[in-house]
N, CA, C, O and CB atoms as a CASP TS submission, in Angstrom:
PFRMAT TS
TARGET T0000
AUTHOR 0000-0000-0000
METHOD Language model
MODEL 1
PARENT N/A
ATOM      1  N   MET     1     137.560  45.565  98.869  1.00  0.00           N
ATOM      2  CA  MET     1     136.971  46.771  98.270  1.00  0.00           C
ATOM      3  C   MET     1     137.962  47.857  98.341  1.00  0.00           C
ATOM      4  O   MET     1     138.137  48.521  97.319  1.00  0.00           O
ATOM      5  CB  MET     1     135.671  47.191  98.961  1.00  0.00           C
ATOM      6  N   PRO     2     138.655  48.139  99.431  1.00  0.00           N
ATOM      7  CA  PRO     2     139.694  49.190  99.472  1.00  0.00           C
ATOM      8  C   PRO     2     140.825  48.958  98.443  1.00  0.00           C
ATOM      9  O   PRO     2     141.366  49.935  97.926  1.00  0.00           O
ATOM     10  CB  PRO     2     140.297  49.262 100.883  1.00  0.00           C
ATOM     11  N   LEU     3     141.213  47.651  98.117  1.00  0.00           N
ATOM     12  CA  LEU     3     142.141  47.438  97.210  1.00  0.00           C
ATOM     13  C   LEU     3     141.806  47.833  95.832  1.00  0.00           C
ATOM     14  O   LEU     3     142.629  48.344  95.073  1.00  0.00           O
ATOM     15  CB  LEU     3     142.468  46.180  97.268  1.00  0.00           C
ATOM     16  N   LEU     4     140.532  47.577  95.511  1.00  0.00           N
ATOM     17  CA  LEU     4     140.042  47.883  94.191  1.00  0.00           C
ATOM     18  C   LEU     4     139.948  49.488  94.053  1.00  0.00           C
ATOM     19  O   LEU     4     140.251  50.024  92.987  1.00  0.00           O
ATOM     20  CB  LEU     4     138.605  47.157  93.957  1.00  0.00           C
ATOM     21  N   VAL     5     139.572  50.142  95.029  1.00  0.00           N
ATOM     22  CA  VAL     5     139.608  51.542  95.075  1.00  0.00           C
ATOM     23  C   VAL     5     140.993  52.128  94.810  1.00  0.00           C
ATOM     24  O   VAL     5     141.215  53.052  94.028  1.00  0.00           O
ATOM     25  CB  VAL     5     139.113  51.977  96.362  1.00  0.00           C
ATOM     26  N   LEU     6     141.924  51.466  95.573  1.00  0.00           N
ATOM     27  CA  LEU     6     143.346  51.888  95.384  1.00  0.00           C
ATOM     28  C   LEU     6     143.837  51.631  93.928  1.00  0.00           C
ATOM     29  O   LEU     6     144.460  52.500  93.318  1.00  0.00           O
ATOM     30  CB  LEU     6     144.275  51.115  96.397  1.00  0.00           C
ATOM     31  N   ALA     7     143.562  50.501  93.422  1.00  0.00           N
ATOM     32  CA  ALA     7     143.902  50.059  91.992  1.00  0.00           C
ATOM     33  C   ALA     7     143.340  51.098  90.980  1.00  0.00           C
ATOM     34  O   ALA     7     144.064  51.642  90.146  1.00  0.00           O
ATOM     35  CB  ALA     7     143.272  48.578  91.666  1.00  0.00           C
ATOM     36  N   LEU     8     142.040  51.336  91.097  1.00  0.00           N
ATOM     37  CA  LEU     8     141.420  52.236  90.186  1.00  0.00           C
ATOM     38  C   LEU     8     141.977  53.573  90.242  1.00  0.00           C
ATOM     39  O   LEU     8     142.097  54.229  89.207  1.00  0.00           O
ATOM     40  CB  LEU     8     140.028  52.301  90.414  1.00  0.00           C
ATOM     41  N   GLY     9     142.364  54.076  91.494  1.00  0.00           N
ATOM     42  CA  GLY     9     142.920  55.463  91.704  1.00  0.00           C
ATOM     43  C   GLY     9     144.339  55.506  91.046  1.00  0.00           C
ATOM     44  O   GLY     9     144.791  56.536  90.548  1.00  0.00           O
ATOM     45  N   LEU    10     144.995  54.337  91.079  1.00  0.00           N
ATOM     46  CA  LEU    10     146.372  54.308  90.412  1.00  0.00           C
ATOM     47  C   LEU    10     146.234  54.445  88.896  1.00  0.00           C
ATOM     48  O   LEU    10     147.068  55.088  88.258  1.00  0.00           O
ATOM     49  CB  LEU    10     147.151  52.948  90.745  1.00  0.00           C
ATOM     50  N   PHE    11     145.236  53.874  88.337  1.00  0.00           N
ATOM     51  CA  PHE    11     145.037  53.719  86.848  1.00  0.00           C
ATOM     52  C   PHE    11     144.478  55.012  86.352  1.00  0.00           C
ATOM     53  O   PHE    11     144.837  55.476  85.269  1.00  0.00           O
ATOM     54  CB  PHE    11     144.060  52.503  86.471  1.00  0.00           C
ATOM     55  N   LEU    12     143.632  55.585  87.098  1.00  0.00           N
ATOM     56  CA  LEU    12     142.891  56.936  86.716  1.00  0.00           C
ATOM     57  C   LEU    12     143.736  58.134  86.942  1.00  0.00           C
ATOM     58  O   LEU    12     143.623  59.123  86.219  1.00  0.00           O
ATOM     59  CB  LEU    12     141.569  57.145  87.558  1.00  0.00           C
ATOM     60  N   PHE    13     144.605  58.072  87.957  1.00  0.00           N
ATOM     61  CA  PHE    13     145.329  59.108  88.265  1.00  0.00           C
ATOM     62  C   PHE    13     146.856  58.747  88.345  1.00  0.00           C
ATOM     63  O   PHE    13     147.407  58.740  89.446  1.00  0.00           O
ATOM     64  CB  PHE    13     144.801  59.651  89.470  1.00  0.00           C
ATOM     65  N   PRO    14     147.551  58.448  87.196  1.00  0.00           N
ATOM     66  CA  PRO    14     148.854  57.848  87.241  1.00  0.00           C
ATOM     67  C   PRO    14     149.942  58.782  87.974  1.00  0.00           C
ATOM     68  O   PRO    14     150.041  59.998  87.814  1.00  0.00           O
ATOM     69  CB  PRO    14     149.288  57.529  85.780  1.00  0.00           C
ATOM     70  N   THR    15     150.630  58.084  88.696  1.00  0.00           N
ATOM     71  CA  THR    15     151.791  58.861  89.358  1.00  0.00           C
ATOM     72  C   THR    15     153.075  58.439  88.614  1.00  0.00           C
ATOM     73  O   THR    15     153.032  57.641  87.678  1.00  0.00           O
ATOM     74  CB  THR    15     151.929  58.533  91.003  1.00  0.00           C
ATOM     75  N   GLU    16     154.147  58.962  89.031  1.00  0.00           N
ATOM     76  CA  GLU    16     155.449  58.715  88.396  1.00  0.00           C
ATOM     77  C   GLU    16     155.810  57.190  88.662  1.00  0.00           C
ATOM     78  O   GLU    16     156.444  56.562  87.815  1.00  0.00           O
ATOM     79  CB  GLU    16     156.595  59.735  88.997  1.00  0.00           C
ATOM     80  N   ASP    17     155.421  56.637  89.783  1.00  0.00           N
ATOM     81  CA  ASP    17     155.676  55.284  90.137  1.00  0.00           C
ATOM     82  C   ASP    17     154.855  54.438  89.235  1.00  0.00           C
ATOM     83  O   ASP    17     155.379  53.394  88.846  1.00  0.00           O
ATOM     84  CB  ASP    17     155.379  55.007  91.598  1.00  0.00           C
ATOM     85  N   MET    18     153.600  54.732  88.822  1.00  0.00           N
ATOM     86  CA  MET    18     152.732  54.017  87.973  1.00  0.00           C
ATOM     87  C   MET    18     153.264  54.044  86.558  1.00  0.00           C
ATOM     88  O   MET    18     153.196  53.021  85.878  1.00  0.00           O
ATOM     89  CB  MET    18     151.349  54.575  88.047  1.00  0.00           C
ATOM     90  N   LYS    19     153.821  55.224  86.047  1.00  0.00           N
ATOM     91  CA  LYS    19     154.409  55.366  84.791  1.00  0.00           C
ATOM     92  C   LYS    19     155.619  54.397  84.743  1.00  0.00           C
ATOM     93  O   LYS    19     155.823  53.726  83.731  1.00  0.00           O
ATOM     94  CB  LYS    19     154.802  56.842  84.535  1.00  0.00           C
ATOM     95  N   GLU    20     156.442  54.316  85.859  1.00  0.00           N
ATOM     96  CA  GLU    20     157.615  53.429  85.772  1.00  0.00           C
ATOM     97  C   GLU    20     157.180  51.964  85.685  1.00  0.00           C
ATOM     98  O   GLU    20     157.739  51.155  84.945  1.00  0.00           O
ATOM     99  CB  GLU    20     158.546  53.636  86.997  1.00  0.00           C
ATOM    100  N   PHE    21     156.134  51.667  86.498  1.00  0.00           N
ATOM    101  CA  PHE    21     155.590  50.279  86.471  1.00  0.00           C
ATOM    102  C   PHE    21     155.138  49.953  85.052  1.00  0.00           C
ATOM    103  O   PHE    21     155.410  48.833  84.620  1.00  0.00           O
ATOM    104  CB  PHE    21     154.383  50.110  87.486  1.00  0.00           C
ATOM    105  N   ARG    22     154.516  50.764  84.331  1.00  0.00           N
ATOM    106  CA  ARG    22     154.014  50.355  83.012  1.00  0.00           C
ATOM    107  C   ARG    22     155.245  50.298  82.025  1.00  0.00           C
ATOM    108  O   ARG    22     155.219  49.521  81.071  1.00  0.00           O
ATOM    109  CB  ARG    22     152.871  51.388  82.487  1.00  0.00           C
ATOM    110  N   LYS    23     156.304  51.111  82.256  1.00  0.00           N
ATOM    111  CA  LYS    23     157.421  51.058  81.401  1.00  0.00           C
ATOM    112  C   LYS    23     158.239  49.838  81.514  1.00  0.00           C
ATOM    113  O   LYS    23     158.903  49.476  80.543  1.00  0.00           O
ATOM    114  CB  LYS    23     158.224  52.168  81.624  1.00  0.00           C
ATOM    115  N   HIS    24     158.249  49.083  82.768  1.00  0.00           N
ATOM    116  CA  HIS    24     158.902  47.942  82.916  1.00  0.00           C
ATOM    117  C   HIS    24     157.979  46.656  83.002  1.00  0.00           C
ATOM    118  O   HIS    24     158.395  45.563  83.385  1.00  0.00           O
ATOM    119  CB  HIS    24     159.717  48.102  84.057  1.00  0.00           C
ATOM    120  N   SER    25     156.681  46.911  82.602  1.00  0.00           N
ATOM    121  CA  SER    25     155.739  45.772  82.484  1.00  0.00           C
ATOM    122  C   SER    25     156.118  44.765  81.372  1.00  0.00           C
ATOM    123  O   SER    25     156.756  45.077  80.367  1.00  0.00           O
ATOM    124  CB  SER    25     154.331  46.306  82.216  1.00  0.00           C
ATOM    125  N   ASN    26     155.667  43.548  81.648  1.00  0.00           N
ATOM    126  CA  ASN    26     155.848  42.518  80.522  1.00  0.00           C
ATOM    127  C   ASN    26     154.619  42.568  79.552  1.00  0.00           C
ATOM    128  O   ASN    26     154.518  41.752  78.636  1.00  0.00           O
ATOM    129  CB  ASN    26     156.000  40.997  81.139  1.00  0.00           C
ATOM    130  N   GLY    27     153.720  43.512  79.769  1.00  0.00           N
ATOM    131  CA  GLY    27     152.540  43.483  78.867  1.00  0.00           C
ATOM    132  C   GLY    27     151.444  42.568  79.052  1.00  0.00           C
ATOM    133  O   GLY    27     150.431  42.659  78.358  1.00  0.00           O
ATOM    134  N   VAL    28     151.582  41.687  79.947  1.00  0.00           N
ATOM    135  CA  VAL    28     150.547  40.739  80.271  1.00  0.00           C
ATOM    136  C   VAL    28     149.549  41.550  81.335  1.00  0.00           C
ATOM    137  O   VAL    28     149.917  42.105  82.371  1.00  0.00           O
ATOM    138  CB  VAL    28     151.240  39.308  80.921  1.00  0.00           C
ATOM    139  N   ALA    29     148.283  41.480  80.848  1.00  0.00           N
ATOM    140  CA  ALA    29     147.293  42.241  81.724  1.00  0.00           C
ATOM    141  C   ALA    29     146.564  41.197  82.654  1.00  0.00           C
ATOM    142  O   ALA    29     145.337  41.216  82.760  1.00  0.00           O
ATOM    143  CB  ALA    29     146.181  43.072  80.792  1.00  0.00           C
ATOM    144  N   GLU    30     147.271  40.379  83.258  1.00  0.00           N
ATOM    145  CA  GLU    30     146.746  39.446  84.208  1.00  0.00           C
ATOM    146  C   GLU    30     147.564  39.542  85.597  1.00  0.00           C
ATOM    147  O   GLU    30     148.794  39.496  85.620  1.00  0.00           O
ATOM    148  CB  GLU    30     146.814  37.988  83.582  1.00  0.00           C
ATOM    149  N   TYR    31     146.801  39.675  86.703  1.00  0.00           N
ATOM    150  CA  TYR    31     147.403  39.782  87.894  1.00  0.00           C
ATOM    151  C   TYR    31     146.725  38.809  88.963  1.00  0.00           C
ATOM    152  O   TYR    31     145.530  38.519  88.923  1.00  0.00           O
ATOM    153  CB  TYR    31     147.369  41.215  88.291  1.00  0.00           C
ATOM    154  N   ARG    32     147.547  38.375  89.845  1.00  0.00           N
ATOM    155  CA  ARG    32     147.124  37.434  90.941  1.00  0.00           C
ATOM    156  C   ARG    32     147.383  38.011  92.299  1.00  0.00           C
ATOM    157  O   ARG    32     148.377  38.701  92.524  1.00  0.00           O
ATOM    158  CB  ARG    32     147.856  36.088  90.830  1.00  0.00           C
ATOM    159  N   PHE    33     146.486  37.726  93.196  1.00  0.00           N
ATOM    160  CA  PHE    33     146.769  38.160  94.659  1.00  0.00           C
ATOM    161  C   PHE    33     147.792  37.174  95.180  1.00  0.00           C
ATOM    162  O   PHE    33     147.818  35.973  94.913  1.00  0.00           O
ATOM    163  CB  PHE    33     145.404  38.154  95.630  1.00  0.00           C
ATOM    164  N   VAL    34     148.687  37.881  96.009  1.00  0.00           N
ATOM    165  CA  VAL    34     149.841  37.178  96.595  1.00  0.00           C
ATOM    166  C   VAL    34     149.707  37.484  98.138  1.00  0.00           C
ATOM    167  O   VAL    34     149.052  38.432  98.570  1.00  0.00           O
ATOM    168  CB  VAL    34     151.304  37.696  95.944  1.00  0.00           C
ATOM    169  N   THR    35     150.361  36.628  98.884  1.00  0.00           N
ATOM    170  CA  THR    35     150.525  36.931 100.339  1.00  0.00           C
ATOM    171  C   THR    35     151.173  38.325 100.494  1.00  0.00           C
ATOM    172  O   THR    35     152.218  38.532  99.878  1.00  0.00           O
ATOM    173  CB  THR    35     151.423  35.815 101.062  1.00  0.00           C
ATOM    174  N   SER    36     150.648  39.286 101.255  1.00  0.00           N
ATOM    175  CA  SER    36     151.260  40.534 101.447  1.00  0.00           C
ATOM    176  C   SER    36     152.671  40.469 101.975  1.00  0.00           C
ATOM    177  O   SER    36     152.936  39.801 102.974  1.00  0.00           O
ATOM    178  CB  SER    36     150.453  41.308 102.320  1.00  0.00           C
ATOM    179  N   LYS    37     153.559  41.144 101.326  1.00  0.00           N
ATOM    180  CA  LYS    37     154.947  41.202 101.593  1.00  0.00           C
ATOM    181  C   LYS    37     155.366  42.673 101.821  1.00  0.00           C
ATOM    182  O   LYS    37     154.920  43.543 101.072  1.00  0.00           O
ATOM    183  CB  LYS    37     155.731  40.558 100.445  1.00  0.00           C
ATOM    184  N   PRO    38     156.201  42.973 102.821  1.00  0.00           N
ATOM    185  CA  PRO    38     156.687  44.384 102.999  1.00  0.00           C
ATOM    186  C   PRO    38     157.496  44.634 101.673  1.00  0.00           C
ATOM    187  O   PRO    38     158.127  43.696 101.185  1.00  0.00           O
ATOM    188  CB  PRO    38     157.642  44.591 104.411  1.00  0.00           C
ATOM    189  N   CYS    39     157.494  45.781 101.120  1.00  0.00           N
ATOM    190  CA  CYS    39     158.298  46.069  99.956  1.00  0.00           C
ATOM    191  C   CYS    39     158.288  47.591  99.762  1.00  0.00           C
ATOM    192  O   CYS    39     157.374  48.300 100.182  1.00  0.00           O
ATOM    193  CB  CYS    39     157.762  45.313  98.686  1.00  0.00           C
ATOM    194  N   ASP    40     159.403  48.068  99.074  1.00  0.00           N
ATOM    195  CA  ASP    40     159.446  49.467  98.725  1.00  0.00           C
ATOM    196  C   ASP    40     159.146  49.452  97.195  1.00  0.00           C
ATOM    197  O   ASP    40     159.431  48.476  96.501  1.00  0.00           O
ATOM    198  CB  ASP    40     160.884  50.171  99.109  1.00  0.00           C
ATOM    199  N   THR    41     158.533  50.624  96.679  1.00  0.00           N
ATOM    200  CA  THR    41     158.349  50.641  95.250  1.00  0.00           C
ATOM    201  C   THR    41     159.665  50.817  94.587  1.00  0.00           C
ATOM    202  O   THR    41     160.505  51.548  95.113  1.00  0.00           O
ATOM    203  CB  THR    41     157.393  51.720  94.829  1.00  0.00           C
ATOM    204  N   GLY    42     159.903  50.211  93.488  1.00  0.00           N
ATOM    205  CA  GLY    42     161.130  50.354  92.720  1.00  0.00           C
ATOM    206  C   GLY    42     161.423  49.174  91.862  1.00  0.00           C
ATOM    207  O   GLY    42     160.745  48.147  91.902  1.00  0.00           O
ATOM    208  N   LEU    43     162.537  49.362  91.018  1.00  0.00           N
ATOM    209  CA  LEU    43     162.891  48.314  90.011  1.00  0.00           C
ATOM    210  C   LEU    43     163.732  47.276  90.781  1.00  0.00           C
ATOM    211  O   LEU    43     164.601  47.542  91.611  1.00  0.00           O
ATOM    212  CB  LEU    43     163.716  48.933  88.722  1.00  0.00           C
ATOM    213  N   ARG    44     163.348  46.086  90.389  1.00  0.00           N
ATOM    214  CA  ARG    44     164.015  44.775  90.903  1.00  0.00           C
ATOM    215  C   ARG    44     164.611  43.952  89.786  1.00  0.00           C
ATOM    216  O   ARG    44     164.443  44.291  88.614  1.00  0.00           O
ATOM    217  CB  ARG    44     162.973  43.863  91.664  1.00  0.00           C
ATOM    218  N   ASP    45     165.263  42.940  90.100  1.00  0.00           N
ATOM    219  CA  ASP    45     165.771  42.058  89.054  1.00  0.00           C
ATOM    220  C   ASP    45     164.559  41.266  88.299  1.00  0.00           C
ATOM    221  O   ASP    45     164.642  40.859  87.140  1.00  0.00           O
ATOM    222  CB  ASP    45     166.810  41.023  89.726  1.00  0.00           C
ATOM    223  N   THR    46     163.478  41.123  89.099  1.00  0.00           N
ATOM    224  CA  THR    46     162.232  40.440  88.587  1.00  0.00           C
ATOM    225  C   THR    46     161.202  41.364  88.017  1.00  0.00           C
ATOM    226  O   THR    46     160.124  40.926  87.616  1.00  0.00           O
ATOM    227  CB  THR    46     161.580  39.658  89.685  1.00  0.00           C
ATOM    228  N   GLY    47     161.513  42.643  87.974  1.00  0.00           N
ATOM    229  CA  GLY    47     160.527  43.640  87.471  1.00  0.00           C
ATOM    230  C   GLY    47     160.339  44.819  88.373  1.00  0.00           C
ATOM    231  O   GLY    47     161.124  45.046  89.293  1.00  0.00           O
ATOM    232  N   PHE    48     159.318  45.555  88.116  1.00  0.00           N
ATOM    233  CA  PHE    48     159.133  46.841  88.913  1.00  0.00           C
ATOM    234  C   PHE    48     158.064  46.468  90.008  1.00  0.00           C
ATOM    235  O   PHE    48     156.985  45.968  89.689  1.00  0.00           O
ATOM    236  CB  PHE    48     158.613  48.153  87.933  1.00  0.00           C
ATOM    237  N   ALA    49     158.395  46.720  91.245  1.00  0.00           N
ATOM    238  CA  ALA    49     157.486  46.551  92.404  1.00  0.00           C
ATOM    239  C   ALA    49     156.676  47.879  92.611  1.00  0.00           C
ATOM    240  O   ALA    49     157.249  48.949  92.819  1.00  0.00           O
ATOM    241  CB  ALA    49     158.325  46.174  93.733  1.00  0.00           C
ATOM    242  N   LEU    50     155.367  47.758  92.547  1.00  0.00           N
ATOM    243  CA  LEU    50     154.618  48.964  92.837  1.00  0.00           C
ATOM    244  C   LEU    50     153.944  48.665  94.132  1.00  0.00           C
ATOM    245  O   LEU    50     153.029  47.851  94.248  1.00  0.00           O
ATOM    246  CB  LEU    50     153.596  49.359  91.697  1.00  0.00           C
ATOM    247  N   ALA    51     154.484  49.416  95.156  1.00  0.00           N
ATOM    248  CA  ALA    51     153.862  49.133  96.650  1.00  0.00           C
ATOM    249  C   ALA    51     153.589  50.385  97.174  1.00  0.00           C
ATOM    250  O   ALA    51     154.405  50.825  97.984  1.00  0.00           O
ATOM    251  CB  ALA    51     154.832  48.342  97.713  1.00  0.00           C
ATOM    252  N   PRO    52     152.497  51.141  96.857  1.00  0.00           N
ATOM    253  CA  PRO    52     152.211  52.512  97.402  1.00  0.00           C
ATOM    254  C   PRO    52     151.921  52.508  98.965  1.00  0.00           C
ATOM    255  O   PRO    52     152.110  53.507  99.659  1.00  0.00           O
ATOM    256  CB  PRO    52     150.956  53.123  96.635  1.00  0.00           C
ATOM    257  N   SER    53     151.442  51.291  99.462  1.00  0.00           N
ATOM    258  CA  SER    53     151.247  51.264 100.915  1.00  0.00           C
ATOM    259  C   SER    53     152.343  50.504 101.679  1.00  0.00           C
ATOM    260  O   SER    53     152.181  50.177 102.854  1.00  0.00           O
ATOM    261  CB  SER    53     149.913  50.643 101.224  1.00  0.00           C
ATOM    262  N   GLY    54     153.438  50.237 101.004  1.00  0.00           N
ATOM    263  CA  GLY    54     154.632  49.572 101.608  1.00  0.00           C
ATOM    264  C   GLY    54     154.596  48.140 101.574  1.00  0.00           C
ATOM    265  O   GLY    54     155.432  47.437 102.142  1.00  0.00           O
ATOM    266  N   ASN    55     153.445  47.629 100.784  1.00  0.00           N
ATOM    267  CA  ASN    55     153.324  46.107 100.702  1.00  0.00           C
ATOM    268  C   ASN    55     152.844  45.810  99.267  1.00  0.00           C
ATOM    269  O   ASN    55     152.229  46.618  98.571  1.00  0.00           O
ATOM    270  CB  ASN    55     152.255  45.482 101.835  1.00  0.00           C
ATOM    271  N   VAL    56     153.195  44.556  98.900  1.00  0.00           N
ATOM    272  CA  VAL    56     152.779  44.062  97.506  1.00  0.00           C
ATOM    273  C   VAL    56     151.636  43.119  97.786  1.00  0.00           C
ATOM    274  O   VAL    56     151.739  42.279  98.680  1.00  0.00           O
ATOM    275  CB  VAL    56     154.007  43.295  96.664  1.00  0.00           C
ATOM    276  N   TYR    57     150.536  43.234  97.038  1.00  0.00           N
ATOM    277  CA  TYR    57     149.357  42.442  97.180  1.00  0.00           C
ATOM    278  C   TYR    57     149.019  41.733  95.844  1.00  0.00           C
ATOM    279  O   TYR    57     148.361  40.692  95.842  1.00  0.00           O
ATOM    280  CB  TYR    57     148.196  43.321  97.652  1.00  0.00           C
ATOM    281  N   LEU    58     149.464  42.293  94.745  1.00  0.00           N
ATOM    282  CA  LEU    58     149.201  41.718  93.367  1.00  0.00           C
ATOM    283  C   LEU    58     150.488  41.575  92.651  1.00  0.00           C
ATOM    284  O   LEU    58     151.402  42.391  92.766  1.00  0.00           O
ATOM    285  CB  LEU    58     148.230  42.612  92.519  1.00  0.00           C
ATOM    286  N   LYS    59     150.534  40.552  91.934  1.00  0.00           N
ATOM    287  CA  LYS    59     151.603  40.243  91.175  1.00  0.00           C
ATOM    288  C   LYS    59     151.302  39.944  89.682  1.00  0.00           C
ATOM    289  O   LYS    59     150.344  39.246  89.350  1.00  0.00           O
ATOM    290  CB  LYS    59     152.235  39.167  91.790  1.00  0.00           C
ATOM    291  N   GLN    60     152.166  40.504  88.797  1.00  0.00           N
ATOM    292  CA  GLN    60     151.845  40.360  87.339  1.00  0.00           C
ATOM    293  C   GLN    60     152.198  38.975  86.925  1.00  0.00           C
ATOM    294  O   GLN    60     153.269  38.500  87.301  1.00  0.00           O
ATOM    295  CB  GLN    60     152.613  41.404  86.445  1.00  0.00           C
ATOM    296  N   VAL    61     151.374  38.286  86.173  1.00  0.00           N
ATOM    297  CA  VAL    61     151.698  36.872  85.600  1.00  0.00           C
ATOM    298  C   VAL    61     152.703  37.077  84.618  1.00  0.00           C
ATOM    299  O   VAL    61     152.749  38.111  83.952  1.00  0.00           O
ATOM    300  CB  VAL    61     150.462  36.109  84.938  1.00  0.00           C
ATOM    301  N   ASN    62     153.633  36.002  84.477  1.00  0.00           N
ATOM    302  CA  ASN    62     154.710  35.998  83.503  1.00  0.00           C
ATOM    303  C   ASN    62     153.937  35.734  82.111  1.00  0.00           C
ATOM    304  O   ASN    62     152.757  35.394  82.015  1.00  0.00           O
ATOM    305  CB  ASN    62     155.887  34.826  83.870  1.00  0.00           C
ATOM    306  N   LYS    63     154.779  35.944  81.126  1.00  0.00           N
ATOM    307  CA  LYS    63     154.265  35.723  79.723  1.00  0.00           C
ATOM    308  C   LYS    63     153.877  34.304  79.429  1.00  0.00           C
ATOM    309  O   LYS    63     153.023  34.022  78.589  1.00  0.00           O
ATOM    310  CB  LYS    63     155.305  36.135  78.709  1.00  0.00           C
ATOM    311  N   ASP    64     154.555  33.379  80.176  1.00  0.00           N
ATOM    312  CA  ASP    64     154.222  31.822  79.945  1.00  0.00           C
ATOM    313  C   ASP    64     153.032  31.375  80.927  1.00  0.00           C
ATOM    314  O   ASP    64     152.714  30.194  81.065  1.00  0.00           O
ATOM    315  CB  ASP    64     155.627  30.829  80.276  1.00  0.00           C
ATOM    316  N   GLY    65     152.419  32.423  81.583  1.00  0.00           N
ATOM    317  CA  GLY    65     151.356  32.129  82.502  1.00  0.00           C
ATOM    318  C   GLY    65     151.648  31.666  83.882  1.00  0.00           C
ATOM    319  O   GLY    65     150.747  31.361  84.664  1.00  0.00           O
ATOM    320  N   THR    66     152.969  31.611  84.193  1.00  0.00           N
ATOM    321  CA  THR    66     153.335  31.207  85.544  1.00  0.00           C
ATOM    322  C   THR    66     153.458  32.457  86.417  1.00  0.00           C
ATOM    323  O   THR    66     153.471  33.581  85.915  1.00  0.00           O
ATOM    324  CB  THR    66     154.666  30.392  85.544  1.00  0.00           C
ATOM    325  N   LEU    67     153.549  32.236  87.764  1.00  0.00           N
ATOM    326  CA  LEU    67     153.837  33.207  88.671  1.00  0.00           C
ATOM    327  C   LEU    67     155.101  32.993  89.436  1.00  0.00           C
ATOM    328  O   LEU    67     155.272  31.966  90.094  1.00  0.00           O
ATOM    329  CB  LEU    67     152.771  33.334  89.524  1.00  0.00           C
ATOM    330  N   ALA    68     156.026  33.984  89.357  1.00  0.00           N
ATOM    331  CA  ALA    68     157.315  33.720  90.142  1.00  0.00           C
ATOM    332  C   ALA    68     157.052  33.656  91.620  1.00  0.00           C
ATOM    333  O   ALA    68     156.312  34.462  92.185  1.00  0.00           O
ATOM    334  CB  ALA    68     158.387  34.835  89.877  1.00  0.00           C
ATOM    335  N   PRO    69     157.661  32.703  92.215  1.00  0.00           N
ATOM    336  CA  PRO    69     157.421  32.542  93.767  1.00  0.00           C
ATOM    337  C   PRO    69     157.895  33.805  94.673  1.00  0.00           C
ATOM    338  O   PRO    69     157.350  34.096  95.738  1.00  0.00           O
ATOM    339  CB  PRO    69     158.256  31.213  94.291  1.00  0.00           C
ATOM    340  N   GLU    70     158.870  34.440  94.165  1.00  0.00           N
ATOM    341  CA  GLU    70     159.423  35.581  95.012  1.00  0.00           C
ATOM    342  C   GLU    70     158.300  36.824  94.702  1.00  0.00           C
ATOM    343  O   GLU    70     157.765  36.965  93.602  1.00  0.00           O
ATOM    344  CB  GLU    70     161.163  36.012  94.513  1.00  0.00           C
ATOM    345  N   VAL    71     158.087  37.553  95.686  1.00  0.00           N
ATOM    346  CA  VAL    71     157.238  38.706  95.560  1.00  0.00           C
ATOM    347  C   VAL    71     157.959  39.971  95.447  1.00  0.00           C
ATOM    348  O   VAL    71     157.666  40.788  94.574  1.00  0.00           O
ATOM    349  CB  VAL    71     156.350  38.785  96.660  1.00  0.00           C
ATOM    350  N   CYS    72     158.901  40.165  96.306  1.00  0.00           N
ATOM    351  CA  CYS    72     159.657  41.444  96.249  1.00  0.00           C
ATOM    352  C   CYS    72     161.144  41.106  96.695  1.00  0.00           C
ATOM    353  O   CYS    72     161.460  40.895  97.866  1.00  0.00           O
ATOM    354  CB  CYS    72     158.961  42.599  97.233  1.00  0.00           C
ATOM    355  N   ASN    73     161.946  41.083  95.705  1.00  0.00           N
ATOM    356  CA  ASN    73     163.423  40.783  96.073  1.00  0.00           C
ATOM    357  C   ASN    73     164.391  41.643  95.177  1.00  0.00           C
ATOM    358  O   ASN    73     165.610  41.547  95.317  1.00  0.00           O
ATOM    359  CB  ASN    73     163.766  39.170  95.857  1.00  0.00           C
TER
END
């Protein structure tokens, strides 16, 4: 439940980080839960990591429906 509240807060009250996430998004509106990984918010080779709590919990699905194995690199 706290994760849902955080996610809704990010979409209802967009921050600069959220705007950057949308800018670098692949346009696929599907996300999957991943094992929590420590991560800083920012642009990576694999996309933009949005980690407001210092961890990544959701990963955006690729355009071909796959999920990259790395979470934050």
